[in-house]
C-alpha positions as CSV (number, residue, x, y, z in Angstrom):
1,M,-24.5,53.0,41.1
2,Y,-25.3,51.6,44.5
3,I,-27.9,52.0,47.2
4,S,-26.3,54.3,49.7
5,S,-26.2,53.9,53.5
6,A,-28.2,57.1,54.2
7,I,-31.8,56.6,55.2
8,T,-32.1,59.1,58.1
9,S,-29.8,61.1,60.2
10,R,-28.8,57.8,61.8
11,R,-27.6,56.6,58.3
12,R,-28.8,53.0,58.7
13,A,-28.1,51.1,55.4
14,L,-30.9,49.9,53.2
15,V,-28.9,47.6,51.0
16,A,-25.8,47.9,48.8
17,K,-26.4,46.7,45.3
18,T,-25.1,47.6,41.8
19,Y,-27.6,48.7,39.3
20,P,-27.3,47.5,35.7
21,S,-26.5,49.7,32.8
22,A,-29.3,52.1,32.0
23,R,-29.9,51.0,28.4
24,R,-33.7,51.0,28.1
25,G,-34.3,54.7,27.9
26,T,-35.4,57.5,30.3
27,V,-38.4,56.9,32.5
28,I,-40.0,59.6,34.8
29,L,-41.8,59.0,38.0
30,W,-44.1,61.8,39.0
31,G,-45.3,61.9,42.6
32,Q,-45.7,63.9,45.8
33,L,-42.6,63.0,47.7
34,A,-41.6,66.6,48.3
35,A,-45.2,67.7,49.0
36,L,-45.3,65.2,51.9
37,P,-42.0,63.3,52.4
38,V,-43.1,61.1,55.3
39,G,-43.0,57.4,56.3
40,G,-45.1,55.3,54.0
41,L,-45.2,57.8,51.2
42,V,-41.4,57.7,50.9
43,W,-41.5,53.9,50.7
44,Q,-44.2,54.0,48.1
45,V,-42.0,56.0,45.8
46,W,-38.9,53.9,46.5
47,H,-40.8,50.7,45.6
48,Y,-41.3,52.1,42.1
49,L,-38.0,53.9,41.6
50,V,-35.7,51.0,42.6
51,P,-37.3,48.3,40.3
52,L,-37.5,50.7,37.4
53,R,-33.7,51.3,37.8
54,R,-33.0,47.6,38.3
55,L,-34.9,46.9,35.1
56,G,-32.3,49.0,33.2
57,F,-34.2,52.3,32.9
58,D,-32.6,55.7,33.5
59,V,-35.3,56.7,36.0
60,W,-35.9,60.2,37.2
61,Y,-38.1,61.4,40.0
62,V,-39.9,64.7,39.1
63,E,-42.3,67.1,40.8
64,D,-43.5,69.8,38.4
65,S,-46.6,71.1,40.2
66,D,-48.1,74.4,41.3
67,R,-49.8,72.8,44.3
68,A,-48.8,73.6,47.9
69,L,-46.5,71.5,50.0
70,Y,-47.1,70.4,53.5
71,E,-44.9,72.0,56.1
72,L,-43.5,69.3,58.3
73,E,-44.1,70.8,61.7
74,T,-47.7,71.7,61.4
75,F,-48.6,69.7,58.2
76,G,-50.3,72.8,56.9
77,P,-50.1,73.7,53.2
78,T,-47.5,76.3,52.2
79,L,-46.0,77.9,49.1
80,D,-43.2,79.6,51.1
81,P,-39.8,78.2,50.0
82,E,-38.4,78.8,53.5
83,A,-41.3,76.8,55.1
84,Y,-40.8,73.8,52.8
85,R,-37.0,73.8,52.7
86,A,-37.0,70.7,55.0
87,N,-39.2,68.9,52.5
88,I,-36.7,69.4,49.7
89,E,-33.9,68.2,52.0
90,R,-35.8,65.1,52.6
91,L,-36.5,64.6,48.9
92,A,-32.8,64.9,48.2
93,Q,-31.9,62.5,51.0
94,A,-34.5,60.0,49.9
95,M,-33.1,60.0,46.4
96,T,-29.5,59.6,47.6
97,T,-30.7,56.7,49.8
98,V,-31.6,54.6,46.8
99,G,-28.5,55.6,44.7
100,L,-30.4,58.2,42.6
101,G,-29.2,61.4,44.1
102,D,-28.4,62.8,40.7
103,R,-31.8,61.8,39.2
104,W,-34.4,64.2,40.6
105,A,-35.9,67.5,39.8
106,F,-38.3,69.8,41.7
107,R,-39.9,72.9,40.2
108,E,-40.8,75.4,42.8
109,P,-44.6,76.0,42.7
110,T,-45.8,79.0,40.7
111,T,-42.3,79.7,39.3
112,E,-40.0,78.4,36.5
113,T,-37.2,77.6,39.0
114,V,-36.2,74.0,38.9
115,I,-33.8,72.6,41.5
116,G,-32.2,69.2,41.9
117,A,-30.1,67.5,39.2
118,T,-31.2,69.7,36.3
119,D,-32.7,73.1,35.5
120,A,-35.8,74.2,33.6
121,S,-34.4,73.6,30.2
122,G,-33.0,70.2,31.3
123,L,-36.4,69.3,32.5
124,D,-37.9,70.1,29.1
125,R,-35.2,67.8,27.6
126,L,-36.1,65.1,30.0
127,Y,-39.7,65.3,28.9
128,A,-38.8,65.2,25.2
129,E,-36.4,62.2,25.6
130,A,-38.5,60.1,28.1
131,V,-40.0,56.8,26.8
132,C,-42.6,56.8,29.6
133,A,-43.8,58.7,32.6
134,F,-45.7,57.1,35.5
135,N,-48.0,59.5,37.4
136,L,-48.1,57.9,40.8
137,C,-51.4,58.7,42.6
138,G,-52.2,60.9,39.7
139,A,-50.4,63.6,41.6
140,Q,-48.9,65.5,38.7
141,E,-51.1,67.9,36.7
142,I,-50.8,67.2,32.9
143,G,-50.4,70.4,30.9
144,E,-48.8,71.2,27.6
145,R,-45.3,70.8,29.1
146,Q,-46.0,67.3,30.4
147,R,-47.7,66.3,27.1
148,A,-44.3,66.2,25.5
149,V,-43.7,62.8,27.3
150,A,-44.6,59.7,25.3
151,N,-46.5,57.0,27.1
152,R,-48.1,58.9,29.9
153,V,-49.3,56.4,32.6
154,Y,-52.0,57.2,35.1
155,L,-51.2,55.1,38.2
156,E,-54.2,55.0,40.4
157,T,-53.6,54.0,44.0
158,D,-57.1,54.9,45.3
159,P,-59.6,53.3,43.0
160,V,-63.4,53.9,42.6
161,R,-63.8,57.7,42.5
162,M,-62.6,58.3,39.0
163,Q,-64.5,55.3,37.6
164,I,-67.7,56.6,39.2
165,G,-67.0,60.0,37.8
166,V,-66.6,58.6,34.3
167,A,-69.8,56.6,34.6
168,Q,-71.7,59.8,35.6
169,G,-70.2,61.8,32.7
170,S,-68.0,64.0,34.8
171,A,-66.1,66.3,32.5
172,D,-63.3,66.7,35.0
173,A,-62.8,63.0,35.3
174,I,-62.9,62.4,31.6
175,E,-60.6,65.3,30.7
176,T,-58.1,64.1,33.3
177,L,-58.0,60.5,32.2
178,D,-58.0,61.5,28.5
179,R,-54.5,63.0,29.0
180,Y,-53.0,59.5,29.5
181,D,-52.1,56.7,27.1
182,W,-52.3,54.0,29.8
183,H,-54.4,53.6,32.9
184,F,-53.4,51.3,35.8
185,T,-55.3,50.8,39.1
186,Y,-55.0,49.1,42.5
187,G,-58.7,48.1,42.0
188,R,-57.5,44.5,41.5
189,A,-61.0,43.0,41.5
190,F,-62.3,45.4,38.7
191,G,-64.5,43.2,36.4
192,A,-64.6,40.3,38.9
193,P,-68.0,38.9,40.0
194,G,-69.3,41.0,42.9
195,C,-67.3,44.2,42.1
196,R,-69.7,47.1,41.9
197,V,-67.4,49.6,40.2
198,P,-68.6,50.6,36.7
199,L,-66.0,50.3,34.0
200,M,-66.6,52.6,31.0
201,R,-64.5,54.3,28.3
202,Y,-61.1,53.2,29.5
203,D,-59.2,50.0,29.5
204,W,-58.0,49.6,33.1
205,N,-54.8,47.6,33.7
206,L,-55.0,45.9,37.1
207,T,-52.0,46.0,39.3
208,V,-51.1,45.8,43.0
209,P,-48.7,47.8,45.3
210,P,-45.1,46.7,44.7
211,V,-42.7,46.1,47.5
212,C,-38.9,45.3,47.6
213,P,-38.7,42.3,50.0
214,E,-35.0,42.8,50.8
215,F,-35.8,46.1,52.4
216,W,-38.0,44.4,55.0
217,R,-35.9,41.5,56.1
218,S,-34.9,41.3,59.8
219,T,-33.5,38.6,62.0
220,E,-34.5,40.4,65.2
221,P,-36.9,38.4,67.4
222,L,-40.3,39.8,68.1
223,A,-41.1,40.9,71.6
224,A,-43.4,38.5,73.5
225,D,-46.1,41.2,73.8
226,A,-45.7,42.6,70.2
227,P,-49.2,43.8,69.1
228,L,-51.0,43.8,65.9
229,T,-50.7,47.3,64.6
230,T,-51.5,49.6,61.7
231,V,-50.6,53.1,60.5
232,C,-53.6,55.3,59.5
233,N,-55.3,58.6,59.3
234,W,-58.6,58.4,61.2
235,K,-60.7,60.8,59.1
236,H,-60.6,62.2,55.6
237,S,-62.8,64.8,53.9
238,G,-63.7,65.0,50.3
239,N,-63.6,62.3,47.6
240,D,-67.0,60.8,48.6
241,V,-69.0,59.4,45.7
242,T,-72.7,58.6,45.2
243,W,-73.6,55.7,43.0
244,Q,-76.9,53.9,42.4
245,G,-78.5,55.9,45.3
246,E,-75.7,55.1,47.8
247,T,-73.0,57.4,49.1
248,W,-69.6,55.7,49.5
249,R,-67.4,57.7,51.8
250,W,-63.6,58.0,51.5
251,T,-62.8,57.8,55.2
252,K,-61.6,55.0,57.5
253,D,-63.2,55.9,60.8
254,R,-66.6,54.6,59.7
255,E,-65.3,51.1,59.1
256,F,-63.0,51.1,62.2
257,N,-66.0,51.9,64.3
258,R,-67.4,48.5,63.4
259,V,-64.5,46.7,65.2
260,L,-63.7,49.3,67.9
261,D,-64.7,47.0,70.7
262,L,-62.3,44.2,69.8
263,P,-59.5,44.7,72.2
264,G,-61.4,43.4,75.2
265,R,-62.0,40.1,73.3
266,S,-58.9,39.8,71.1
267,A,-56.3,37.0,71.5
268,L,-53.6,39.6,70.7
269,P,-53.1,43.2,71.7
270,L,-54.2,45.9,69.2
271,E,-52.5,49.2,68.5
272,I,-52.9,52.0,66.0
273,C,-50.3,54.5,64.9
274,L,-52.8,57.2,64.4
275,G,-53.1,60.6,62.7
276,G,-56.0,62.7,61.7
277,A,-57.9,62.3,64.9
278,S,-58.9,64.8,67.6
279,E,-57.9,64.5,71.2
280,D,-61.4,63.5,72.1
281,E,-61.5,60.8,69.4
282,R,-58.1,59.5,70.5
283,A,-59.4,59.3,74.1
284,G,-62.5,57.4,73.0
285,I,-60.5,54.9,71.0
286,A,-58.0,54.4,73.9
287,A,-61.0,53.8,76.3
288,R,-61.9,50.8,74.2
289,G,-58.6,49.2,74.9
290,W,-56.5,50.2,71.9
291,T,-52.9,51.3,72.4
292,L,-52.3,54.5,70.5
293,K,-49.1,55.9,69.0
294,R,-48.9,59.3,67.2
295,A,-48.3,59.0,63.4
296,G,-46.3,62.2,63.6
297,D,-43.6,60.4,65.6
298,Y,-42.9,58.0,62.7
299,T,-42.5,60.3,59.7
300,E,-38.9,59.2,59.0
301,P,-38.9,56.2,56.6
302,D,-36.6,54.2,58.9
303,D,-38.9,54.9,61.9
304,Y,-41.9,53.7,59.8
305,R,-40.0,50.6,58.9
306,R,-39.0,49.8,62.4
307,Y,-42.6,50.3,63.6
308,I,-43.8,47.6,61.2
309,M,-40.9,45.3,61.9
310,A,-41.7,45.5,65.6
311,S,-45.3,44.5,65.1
312,R,-46.7,41.0,65.3
313,G,-48.7,41.8,62.2
314,E,-51.3,44.2,60.9
315,F,-54.9,44.6,61.8
316,S,-56.8,47.3,59.9
317,A,-60.1,48.4,58.5
318,A,-60.3,50.1,55.2
319,K,-62.1,53.2,53.7
320,E,-65.8,52.6,53.2
321,Q,-65.4,53.4,49.5
322,V,-63.2,50.5,48.6
323,V,-65.1,48.1,50.9
324,V,-68.7,48.5,49.7
325,S,-67.6,48.7,46.1
326,R,-65.8,45.3,46.3
327,S,-62.9,46.9,44.5
328,G,-60.2,44.4,45.5
329,W,-58.0,47.2,46.8
330,I,-55.0,46.4,49.0
331,S,-52.8,48.9,50.8
332,D,-49.1,49.5,50.0
333,R,-48.7,49.6,53.7
334,T,-50.1,46.1,54.0
335,V,-47.7,44.6,51.5
336,C,-44.8,46.0,53.6
337,Y,-46.1,44.0,56.6
338,L,-46.3,40.9,54.4
339,A,-42.8,41.4,53.1
340,A,-41.6,41.6,56.7
341,G,-43.2,38.3,57.4
342,R,-45.9,39.9,59.4
343,P,-49.4,38.5,58.7
344,A,-52.1,41.0,57.8
345,I,-55.6,40.8,59.0
346,V,-57.5,43.4,57.0
347,Q,-61.1,44.3,56.1
348,D,-62.4,42.5,53.0
349,T,-62.5,44.7,49.9
350,G,-63.1,41.8,47.5
351,I,-59.4,41.0,47.2
352,G,-60.2,37.3,47.8
353,A,-61.9,37.1,44.4
354,V,-58.5,37.5,42.7
355,L,-55.8,36.7,45.2
356,P,-55.5,33.9,47.8
357,V,-56.5,34.8,51.3
358,G,-56.7,32.9,54.5
359,E,-53.0,32.3,55.2
360,G,-50.6,35.3,55.6
361,L,-53.3,37.6,54.3
362,V,-56.6,37.2,56.2
363,T,-59.7,39.2,55.5
364,F,-62.8,39.9,57.6
365,R,-66.2,41.4,57.1
366,T,-67.6,41.4,60.6
367,A,-66.2,41.9,64.1
368,E,-66.7,38.2,64.8
369,E,-64.8,37.2,61.7
370,A,-62.0,39.5,62.8
371,L,-61.8,37.8,66.2
372,V,-61.6,34.4,64.6
373,A,-58.8,35.6,62.3
374,I,-56.8,37.0,65.2
375,E,-57.2,33.8,67.2
376,D,-56.0,31.8,64.2
377,V,-52.9,34.0,63.6
378,A,-52.1,33.8,67.3
379,A,-52.3,30.0,67.3
380,N,-50.5,29.4,64.0
381,Y,-48.2,32.3,63.8
382,E,-45.2,30.8,61.9
383,L,-47.5,29.3,59.3
384,H,-49.0,32.8,58.6
385,A,-45.6,34.5,58.7
386,Q,-44.2,32.1,56.1
387,A,-47.4,32.5,54.0
388,A,-47.1,36.3,54.1
389,R,-43.6,36.1,52.6
390,A,-44.7,33.6,50.0
391,L,-47.5,35.9,48.9
392,V,-45.1,38.7,48.4
393,D,-42.7,36.5,46.4
394,R,-45.6,35.5,44.1
395,Y,-47.8,38.6,43.8
396,F,-46.2,41.8,45.2
397,D,-42.4,41.6,44.5
398,A,-41.5,45.0,43.0
399,D,-39.4,43.6,40.2
400,R,-42.3,41.4,39.1
401,V,-45.1,44.0,39.5
402,V,-43.3,46.8,37.8
403,G,-41.8,44.5,35.2
404,D,-45.4,43.4,34.3
405,M,-46.4,47.1,34.0
406,V,-43.5,47.8,31.7
407,A,-44.3,44.8,29.6
408,A,-48.0,45.8,29.3
409,I,-47.0,49.2,28.0
410,G,-44.7,47.6,25.5
411,L,-41.4,49.2,26.4
412,A,-38.4,47.4,24.9
C-alpha cells in the first residue's frame, strides 16, 4: 500500500511510502471522523492510523455509534443520511489519502446498516479478530458488541473531567472507564508535583499527541509579516467540573481574556482562526488588535495544514480546566506547529514539569510573561524553529508515541 495523492479536491500529495506487511494482527481505531470530518480532527485521526499501519498492524477505522453527525454547512446535529452524505464522502477520502481506503467501516446511526469496506457481519468479525481497539477521545460507546474486542483502550485527549468524576464517585464515569482494559491520557503531568488532578481506581498511562513530521515539512519561505496564530473555538458549554470548592470550566474564552490586550504591545502580529464566537464577540476581539479568520473557511485538512505552515508560530491560551489543574496537557494542534518548525507560545498547563520548555515550546502564565516570550521568539526565531523540530523528534514523533503505547499494552 501507499499513501495516495488525494487530500482534497486539489489532490495535493501527502507522501508516497510503502507500508510493511500487516503481520501483527488487526487493530481498530474508533473515533469521530465522520461525525465531524474537519481540519484538525482529520489530522488527529491520521496521526494514529498511519503509525499503527507502519508498525505492521492491519488497522481499521470504525464508527459504530448512534450519536448524531454534524452537517457540514450549518454544523448542526443530524441523523438524516442525506444531510450527512458529505461527511461520509470526506471519511472515505480521508482514508484513501493515507492508503487505507479499503480499511474503514461506518454504521449508520440507529440502524444495522454498515457501509465502507465491510458489512455488519464483517464488522462483527473484525471485533472478534482484533487484538486491540483504541477509542480516540472516548468517542465510541462500548456496548455488548464492542466488548468482543480484546484490549479495549480508552484514549483520553481532554483530561481532568473523568478523573474528577471518579474521585467524586460518579457512577457514569466509573461505569464508562470500567469497560476498558487500558487507560491513556494527555494529562502528561498526572502525578507530578503541583498537579491537582486526583488519581484513583485506575492506572493512567501518560502519553502525548502524536504527529507525523514528514506531513508538515515545507521549504516555502515565510512571509515577512507572517503572524503568530492559533485555531480554536472561543466558547464551549458543558464538561465543567467542581473540585475542592472550585469550579474549573471547560472553555477557552476565559483564559484568552487574560491576554486579549496583547496585540498593541506585541513584537509580532497576532491572529486567531476562530469558531464558536458571536459576531459581537468577534468584533470585540478584533477591536483589541487581533486579526481574525473564520474557522469554517479551513475545514479541509489541506487548508488547515497550509494555515499552520503560513504562520510564524502559535500563540494560544488553553481551557481553564487544564490550566488550573496543572494537568500537563498539550494540544494535538500545537504539536503540528512544532513539527512544521513553527515555535509555540502557549499557556502553561504544567507541561514544563515533565517536558522541556523555553526553546521551541514556550509557556506563559501572565500577559507580561507572554510578551517576553513573543519578544524572545521574534529575536531568536531560527533557534526556536530548530528547537521546535527537535522536540517533535524526541517527544512527539508518531512512530515513537504510538509505538510506546503498543509496547505498554504488550502487543507482540
